[in-house]
N, C-alpha and C positions, 0 to 999 in steps of 0.2 A: 474939116478932114481929117485934113493931120493929126490936128492934137485926135481926133475920135481913136483914130489908128490905136496913137502913142497910146491912151488908156486901156484900149484892151489889150496892147501888149505889154503892158505893168500890171495887170490884175488875172492875166493870166501869168505871169512867173507869180504874180502873191502867193497865189493859187498850187499854181505844183511848190513853190515852196513851203505849201500847208501841207500838200499831201507828205513830201519831202520828210519834214518833223513828224508827221506821225507815223510814218515808216516805221522813222530811226525812233520812235520812244512804243511802241508795239517788238521792234526788234530785241528793242534792251528788257522790256518785261520778259520775251521771254527766255530771252536768257538769265536774269535775276530767277528767276523762275528752275531754267534746268539746270543751276549750280544749286538751288536749294534742294531737287528731286535724288542730285548727286549726293555730293555730302545723308540727304538720309541713305539715302541707299548705302554709303561709305558705310554711315553710323552705326548704320545697323547688320552689319557682316562684323564689323568688327565687335559692337557687344555680345554679338551671336557666339563668337571663334570666343571670346571671355569668359564667358557659358557652357561654351560643350568643356569647353580644360577647366575652368571648375569643378564640374560634374566630374567625370573624368580621376581626376586628382581626388577627391572621395572617395569615388572609388576604389581604390586603390591604395590609397591614403586616408583614414578614417577619421572620423575629426575628433577631435578631443574634448570636443562637445559630448560626442556621440558615447562614447564613449565612457563616460563620468554616466552617464545613463546607464549603461548597462550597470557599472558597479554600483551605483547608486540601489538601482536592483535587487543585485543580489547581496547588497547590504543590509537591506529592510527584512528579504526573504529570508537571510542566514537568520537575523536580529528576533524574529514572526516566529519562525519554526522553537530558536532554543525557548523562547518563551513560553511556547507551547508542553513543551516537553515539560520544564517545570509547574507550569500549570495543574498538569495533568498526571505530574509525581505528588501533587500538590491537593491531589481529589478533585480541582474546581472544571468537572469537563464541559458547559458554559464558554468559561471564558478561553482558554482552551484551544477550544473550538473558534471563537475570534479573532485568533492569536493566526491558525495556521490558514482562512478563511484571507488572511492578509497577508500570511506567506506567497500563498498559492496565487494570489489576484497579484501580486508580484511579479512572481517570477513560478509558473506553474511545474512543477515537480512528480515524478513518481513515485516519489514515496511521502511527498506532502501526500499527496491526493491518500496513500494505503492508511499513513499514520490518523488522519482525520475518517476514514473507512474505520479504524480501529473503534476509533470513542466512540464515533457514531453506532457502533454492534452494539456497543457496553453500557449506550443510553435508551437498546431499542431499539432503534431507528434504524431498521433492518432497509427497508425504502433508500434510502441516500446514502446508508453502507453498501447498502450491490452501487447505486453508484459510482460513489470514489472505486468503490475493487474493480469497475471496471475501467474508469479511467486511467487507473495509474497502470492496469497492462497492459491499455492503448496505443499508454505510452512506451512504455520498457516490458518487453513477452519475455523479459529472463528476472524478473522477478519475480523472486519465490517467496519475497514476505506477502504479500499483492494473494501472490495464486493461493499459499494458505491461510490466507484472512475469510479469502468469499470461500474456501471448504469450509471453517468455521462454519459461516454465517447461512450454509446451504446447508449443511445439519443441525441447524438449531430448525432449518426450516422448513425439517426431515426430505430435504431434493438429496436424497444419498448419492445416486448413480453420478451427480454432478458435485456432490462432492466430493465425491472418487476421484472423478475425469479432473478437478483441481487438484486435490493432494499430488495426483500420478503426475500432473503438471509442476510444484511447488518444486516435488525430489529432483526431476532432470532440469531445472532451473538451478538449483544448488546445485548439482553437479559444474553447472558450466560457471554458471556467479553464487559462488557464496557467498551467503547472510552474513554475517555475526547474530543477526535474530533469532536465528535457529541452528535446528541440530539435525542431524540427520538423524540421532535415538531419538530427537521428537515426531520426527515426520514418517518416521517409519511407527515408532505405539501410534498414530493419531490413525494410518491408514491400518494400521492393525486394528483399533475399533472401529474403524466401516466395516473391515472385511466382515469383524462374528460381531456389526447388528444387518451385516445385508447376508450371518449363516454361511460367509466359506468358510468354513471352522480351518480347512487346511491351510487357506490364506493370511487367517490370521495369525494361525501359527509359527504361519515363515516368518512374520511381518513382529513380530513381538518376538518371534529368534532375531532378526537382524537390527532391532531397535538394543536388544541387550549385550549384539555383541561388540555394539560402539562405544568408543573409549572415552568420550566427549559431554560433557554433562551429569548429572545425577543418575541413580539411578531409581525411579518410581516402582513400587510395591502394586500400585495399580495396575503396570506391564505383568509383571507376575502372577496376579491374582485371577486378571483376563483371558491371559495365554489357560491360564487355568479351566477355567468354563469356558474356552473352544478346545482343548483337552478331554474334560469331559463329555462335550460333545461327540466327540469321535469314541469317545467309550476308552480312552488312554488314563484310567483312574490312577495311578499310580503316578502317572506322569502329573495330571494336574492334583496330587498333596503334596508332592517335592515342589511345586510352584507356589501352590499355598504356605508351604510351610517356610519357605523364600523370600515372600512376600510380608512374613511374618518376622522371619531377622533382620531385614532392610525396618520394618516398624521400630522395631527394640532398637537398631540404630540411628537411627536419625530421631526420633520421638522428643528427649532434648534437646532437638536444637528447634526442637517447635516454638514460632514463635506467642505463641499466646498460650492460654490454658482453653481456650477453647479446638484452639488445633489438634493440640495434645489427645483432648478427648472424643475427638471424630477420628484419628489413628487408632487408638485404645479399641471403639468403636468398630472402625473394620477387621483388626486384629481377633475382637470376640465373635467377629460376623467368618473367616478366615478358619478360626478353630474349629466350627460346626460346620463350614464344609464339607473340610478335611473327615472329619465323626462321619459326616452319610457317605463317604466316600471308602473311610475305612470297613464301616457293616457291608461295605456292595463286594466286597474285600476278601467278608469273615476275620479281620482286625479287631473285634472285640475289644480287645485288652487297649490298641493302640485310637480303638476309638472312646470312649473313657476316657482315657487320659486327656483325648484335646476336649471333651466335651468339658471337665474338671477345668483344663486349665481357660477356658472362656467363662466359668464359670464365675473363676477369683478376678474375670478381669469385668463380666460385669456387676458384684461386690463393688469392686473400688469404684466406680461410677453411678457410687446407688442406684443402680436399674435394677425397681424388684422385682420388674415384669418376667425380664428378660433372665432375670437368676430366677422365680423360680420354674419358667420353662425348660433352664436348661438344666438345672437340678433335679426336676419330675425324670428329665429326658435319659439321668444319670442312671437314677431310681429304676427304671424300667432294664437296665442296661443288666442290673444287676439281680 
């Protein structure tokens, strides 16, 4: 009986020891996992701190790599842009468009769109030209060239009111942000032409006069001749005669500098036409001798051009005056 009690006591003691060992093991396991969690949290915050610091540094000080990428794109854009202009001068329009497209993809600019639009305009692709001119103006509302080019396109499409609005905007932009590719002389002349087509005779005369008053660029005989048309519509015949005379004088001064024989013949043909128009106006004013002199000059040009049809017609007019 005594041994039994001793045995139970030993068993209870062993059981208690196992219980204590289990508790100790559990405590150790919990402690180990707790340490891992704490270290994970600490490492997470350290990593987050370095990430935030790195991002802030990148924001305040753009990385060298990013600058290199921007510079590379600018270099690519400039190279393609210059190459496009060279190909355009050489007459390779398709290749020029490819280079300009690459330039725009690398770094889109208002001038890039405007130049590509000009090529599309020359090729007769009016839809793409209009899209490029619109893009150029959206990027830079003071791009006088883009407004002018879109005005030319609208003139070809016979959208004269829209063209007039574009030329007005080009004039305003040119006064604020001048472009070397344009001159106020040409802009006023183009608006004068639009006013002439719209039968705004007074507006045409005013614009052509403004164009002639400018000192940049060369004077075009067309400006005098077109102002003469406006004066004729207004019944101011003597002013019209004076302008035709000025147009002929400009042609005589510039014809030797014409690039080829075809151009010289075209200018001579214009002069012949101006002499005939001047003759008709002189007849309206009763200046028969002046009219005869104009017709004889026109006849001489027709003979020099081997234009038999015009020569015969003018000769008959001269004979009629006699």
